[in-house]
C-alpha positions as CSV (number, residue, x, y, z in Angstrom):
1,M,-102.1,33.8,118.3
2,T,-99.1,32.8,120.4
3,D,-95.5,33.8,120.0
4,A,-94.3,30.9,122.1
5,V,-91.0,29.6,120.9
6,P,-91.0,25.8,120.3
7,A,-89.1,23.5,122.6
8,K,-85.6,22.7,121.3
9,G,-86.5,19.1,120.5
10,Q,-89.7,20.2,118.8
11,L,-87.8,22.7,116.7
12,I,-85.1,20.1,115.7
13,A,-87.8,17.6,114.7
14,G,-89.6,20.2,112.7
15,R,-86.5,21.2,110.9
16,V,-85.6,17.6,110.1
17,L,-89.0,16.8,108.7
18,S,-89.1,20.1,106.7
19,G,-85.5,19.4,105.5
20,L,-86.4,16.0,104.2
21,V,-89.4,17.4,102.3
22,I,-87.3,20.3,101.0
23,L,-84.5,18.0,99.8
24,F,-87.0,15.8,97.9
25,L,-88.8,18.7,96.3
26,L,-85.6,20.4,95.3
27,F,-84.4,17.2,93.8
28,D,-87.6,16.7,91.9
29,A,-87.8,20.3,90.6
30,G,-84.0,20.2,89.8
31,L,-84.4,17.0,87.8
32,K,-87.2,18.5,85.8
33,L,-85.2,21.6,85.1
34,A,-81.7,20.2,84.6
35,S,-82.6,17.0,82.8
36,P,-86.2,17.0,81.6
37,E,-85.5,14.0,79.3
38,T,-84.7,11.9,82.3
39,A,-87.9,13.1,84.1
40,I,-89.8,12.2,80.9
41,K,-88.2,8.8,80.7
42,Y,-89.2,7.8,84.3
43,S,-92.7,9.3,84.2
44,P,-95.5,6.8,84.4
45,P,-97.3,6.2,81.1
46,G,-100.8,7.5,80.4
47,L,-100.6,10.6,82.7
48,G,-103.0,12.4,80.3
49,W,-100.8,15.5,79.8
50,P,-97.9,16.0,77.4
51,L,-94.6,14.4,78.4
52,D,-92.3,16.9,76.7
53,V,-89.5,19.2,77.7
54,G,-91.7,22.3,78.0
55,T,-94.1,20.5,80.3
56,M,-91.2,19.3,82.5
57,Y,-89.7,22.9,82.7
58,L,-93.2,24.2,83.7
59,L,-93.6,21.6,86.4
60,G,-90.1,22.2,87.6
61,I,-90.7,26.0,88.0
62,L,-94.2,25.4,89.5
63,L,-92.5,23.2,92.2
64,L,-89.3,25.2,92.7
65,I,-91.0,28.6,93.5
66,P,-93.2,27.3,96.3
67,T,-90.4,25.2,97.7
68,L,-88.2,28.3,97.9
69,L,-91.0,30.1,99.6
70,Y,-91.3,27.2,102.0
71,I,-87.6,27.4,102.9
72,W,-87.8,31.1,103.9
73,P,-89.5,31.3,107.3
74,R,-91.4,34.5,106.5
75,T,-93.1,32.9,103.5
76,A,-93.1,29.2,104.7
77,I,-96.9,29.1,105.2
78,L,-97.6,30.4,101.7
79,G,-95.1,27.9,100.3
80,A,-96.8,25.1,102.2
81,I,-100.2,26.1,100.8
82,L,-98.8,26.2,97.2
83,I,-97.0,22.9,97.5
84,T,-100.2,21.3,98.9
85,G,-101.9,22.4,95.7
86,Y,-99.2,20.9,93.6
87,L,-99.3,17.6,95.6
88,G,-103.1,17.5,95.2
89,G,-102.7,17.6,91.4
90,A,-100.1,14.8,91.6
91,I,-102.4,12.7,93.8
92,A,-105.4,13.3,91.5
93,T,-103.3,12.3,88.4
94,H,-102.2,9.1,90.0
95,V,-105.7,8.2,91.2
96,R,-107.0,8.9,87.7
97,I,-104.6,6.6,85.9
98,G,-104.9,3.9,88.5
99,S,-101.4,4.0,90.0
100,P,-100.7,1.7,93.0
101,L,-102.3,3.3,96.0
102,F,-99.7,3.2,98.8
103,S,-96.6,3.7,96.7
104,H,-97.8,6.3,94.1
105,S,-101.2,7.7,94.7
106,L,-100.7,8.4,98.5
107,F,-97.1,9.5,98.1
108,G,-98.3,13.1,97.9
109,V,-100.3,12.7,101.1
110,Y,-97.1,11.4,102.9
111,L,-95.2,14.4,101.7
112,G,-98.0,16.8,102.6
113,V,-98.2,15.3,106.2
114,M,-94.4,15.7,106.5
115,L,-94.5,19.3,105.0
116,W,-97.3,20.5,107.4
117,G,-96.0,18.4,110.3
118,G,-92.6,20.0,110.1
119,L,-94.0,23.4,109.8
120,W,-96.4,22.8,112.7
121,L,-93.5,21.7,114.9
122,R,-91.3,24.7,114.1
123,D,-93.8,27.5,113.7
124,P,-96.0,28.7,116.6
125,R,-98.4,30.5,114.1
126,V,-99.3,27.2,112.6
127,R,-99.7,25.5,116.0
128,A,-102.1,28.4,116.9
129,L,-104.1,27.8,113.7
130,I,-104.1,24.0,114.1
131,P,-104.2,23.2,117.8
132,L,-103.9,19.5,118.6
133,R,-105.7,18.5,121.7
134,T,-105.1,15.6,124.0
135,G,-107.8,13.9,126.0
136,A,-106.9,16.0,129.0
137,D,-107.5,19.2,127.0
138,Q,-111.1,18.4,126.1
């Protein structure tokens, strides 16, 4: 594993990508915790699980904890893994109910790519685990 520090531009890009994901996830978790009735009102119909205050609180907590882990550099990889699981559940739910593909079903994929891309750009441990190769490297 390498301890190489990322280039300044790479670090900034990683922080921006991660920051955008963090802001969205904190907003989503915060809405579910602070105003579960609003989250219920704007949830798509037919999700297949209860749209009640208790469920919104549970989803809010299940999203807030890994997001906080992702924010802290020492636990960012664990947070990213847990958020990926959460996003996988959201993707599966949207596919199951037939939500529009590019705007709803794949939204979790877009977030996941930004989540891991930001972490890859700012954390040398992730780059060591997931090396991207160019044609010249092969």
